[in-house]
N, C-alpha and C positions, 0 to 999 in steps of 0.2 A: 279921519282915522281915529280910533278909540284911544283914549288916554289909559295907560296901564299904571298900576300902583307901583310896580318894580320892574326891573330888568328881567328878572327870572319869570314873572308872569308873562311878559311880552314874548319871551323866547319860547315858552310852552305854547302860546297861541300861534306864533309863526311856524313852529315845528309841525303842529297839527294841521294848520292851513296849508302848508306846502304839500303835505301828503295827500290831502283831499283835493287840492287844486290840480295836481298832476293827473289825477284820475279823470276829472270832469272837464278840464280846459283843453279841448281839442281844436286844431286848426281846421275849422269846418270848410273854409274856402280852399284848402289844399286836398280835400278827399272827395271821392265819389260817394254818392248817397248810401249805397249799400255798404260800403266799407265803414262809413261814419256810423250807421246804425249797428253794425257788428261790434264796433269799438265801444259805443254807448252801452250795449247790452252787457258786454264783458266788464265794463266799469261798474255797472250797477250790481252785477254778480260779485265782483270783488268787494264792493262796499258792503254788501249783505254779509259776506264772510267775515269782514273786519268788525262790524258791529254786533254780530250775534255769537 
């Protein structure tokens, strides 16, 4: 794990990481292939809206 200079910096990282992680961390073993692909597509569309 990365060492942070301050608690505030660590909190900013964790907040951003949690938002991104929730988009892309799917339980693949729990989903059918087509549903997984649909979720991945929507996750990337959401990501593109967030960064542009």
